[in-house]
N, C-alpha and C positions, 0 to 999 in steps of 0.2 A: 803507558802508566807501568808502574816500578811500587814493584811488591816485596822487592826481596830482604826488606829489609824486617815483611811483619810475616806473622805464624798464622797459619792455615789452622781450623778443627772440622775434619770431615765425620757424620756419622751419619754409619752406613751401615748393615749387617749382613748383606749379601758380595761376601767378598771376593767376588770376580769383578765384581760393580767397582767396588772401594779399592781394589788394587788398581784397575783400568783410569779414576779418577785421583788417586796420587799421583801414578804416571803424569799424569795430563799437569798438574794443578804441583808438582816438584820441582818443574822448569822456576816459577813462576812467586814461589813464594820462599821463606827463607827457611822455615821447617814446617814440616806438613806432619799433625798431629794425629791418629783416628782412630772412634771409638764404637762400638757395634751396636751399646745397647745404652739408652739415654742415661743409667745414672754411671756407666763409666767414661759418657760426656762429660758430666757436670762433675768430678771427679777429676778431669783433664781441665779444665776450664777453670778449677778452685787455685789448681795448682801448677800451672803452667798461664804464660802472657800469651794470651791467645790476641789476636784482629781482626779475624772474619772465620765467619761458622758456615759451611754446608749441613745441610738436617734433611735425613728423609726422611719421611713421617710414621711410615712401617715400619717403625724399628721394636726389642723386644725388652721386655723389663718396665720400661715409661717409653710411652709414646711420643710420638716426634712433637706432638703440640705440647704435651707439660713437658716435655725438657727442652724448650724453646720458654715456654715460663717464667720458668724459675731459674734457667739464665739471666733473662730477660732480668728477675730479679735483683739477681747480682750487679747484671750491668746491664741497664735499659741501655745503652744507644751501642752493644757492639752488633754493625752487621749480622742478620741471619741470611741465608738465601733455602729458600726449600728447595730440594733436589727430587721429583716425586715422580710412582707413574699413574699416580692419581692424579684425573682431570675433569674430574665432576667438582658440581658447582659447591656440594654438600662440603670437603672436604677445604675448598677456596675458602667458606665463607668462616667454618670453624679457623683459620686461620687468621683472618682478615684484622683482627682488635688484637692479633700479637708483635703488631710492629714490625715485620718484615721488610725486609729488603728487598725481598721478590718471587716468585713461585715460578719453579720451571720442571716442565715436562721431563721423564727418563723419552732417550737416553739422549746424555748434552751432545749438539751438534757442534760444530766450530761455530755459527751462526751464534747457539747457544750461547756457549764458552767468552763469546768475545761481548754481547749483551750482559752476560753477568759479573763478567768483570766493569765494564760499566757500572752498572749498577753500584755494586765496592766501590769502584773511585769516586762518584759522584754522590756519594752519601759519606765518605769519609771527608773533602775538601769541602762538604758545606761548614762555614766557619756558623753558620745561625742556628747550629743543630743544639744547643742548649738559650737558646732566645727567645724571650716572650715579646709578645707586641702590642704596645696599646693602641688598641683598632678606634677607639671612643672612652669616655668615661666610662661605661659600664662594661665593655667588652675588652680581655684580651684572649691573646693565641698564644698559647704553650707548646711550644714546637716540640720540646723534649719529652713530654708530655703524653702528646698525639690529642691537645683536648682544646677548647676551647672555655672560658670561662665568660658565660650570661650572665650579669646578677649576680654574683654567686653562685649561679649554677653550673655540671658541670657536666659537658656534654665531647664525648670520645668520637675521636674520627677515627673510620676505617684505615688501614694500611694505606693501599689505592689513594683516598682523601689525603691523607697528610702528603704523601709521597709530591702530588699534583698541587699542592700547595705549597711545597719546599722547591718546585720547581719553577714558581712560576714568582715567589723569592728569588731564586735563587740569578734570573733572566729578570729580574726589579721592574721597569717597566716598561720592558720591550715584548716583544708578541713575539708567544711561544705557540709554535706553527703544530697545527694538527696531531702532524708526521711524526717530529719530534714528540712529544703528547702520548703519540700510540707506540713509540720503540721505545720511550726511559715511562712509561709509567704502565702499558698494555703488555707483559712481556712474560705471561702463563698459556700462549697457544691458543689463545682466541684471537677473533678479530675484533677492533672498535669500532664500535657503529657509531655511529652520529646519535642514533638514539642512548646507547649508554651511556655516550659522554656527556651530555645532556642533564642527563640522571646524575650524575656523581656531580656536575658544576650544581647542579637543584638541590641535592642534600645537603651540597658545601655550605651556600647561602644560608639555606634554612638553619642551621647551625651555627652560623656569624653571625646573625642576624645582621649583619650587614652587607649591603653587595661592594668587594671591594673587587671582585674578580667581571673584567670586562667582555665580551666575544665581539671579536675581528669577526665579521661575516665573511666569507669561503677562507679567512687565515689559520685565526687562529685567538689562545686568550690572552691577556696581559693585566697584573697586578696594578689596579688605579692609585693605590696608596700605601707603602710601605715604609713603616715612621725607623 
């Protein structure tokens, strides 16, 4: 994975942590920009070419969630990964609808950094990021806006739901193993249980109003139809 022609913005108010993160990513990216509060981050994003953003949630002046949402208003497809000390469900729920590409718990270990870079790479290489797929005469899957339109009714996907759909589309008709799903979708230090995965798929199927996701018992899932 080569990001040496790309620029990254790190949003972190703890100066010691920020210094460590800059040291980690300055060898991977062309330029590392940094901000210690939300308003500074937005200004840097507006005035510089930023390809990737790492953002803490607990930052001053403008919290991380509001900062993410404002940046997404400027550029919806910019990959943003949350780096947070909080692992509670409340914080995960708050960012789940903000189209982030990952949620990692501090501290950043070598394994987490590797997964983080894979997240960025897979997001950027997806050619279908701005694509709309007509599933049937009444259903359009809008990948850019993380939603499905059924009979002109908009149904929004959570970040985990849309990442799961994109992973299946990326693999086309191939089977995506449970292991791959856990590695690519469950990156928040929580174990993927069979119940949590079934619930995810059930919610997606309900929103799609058509069954294009096939379960291969004891192996994984695949997409039945991709136009």
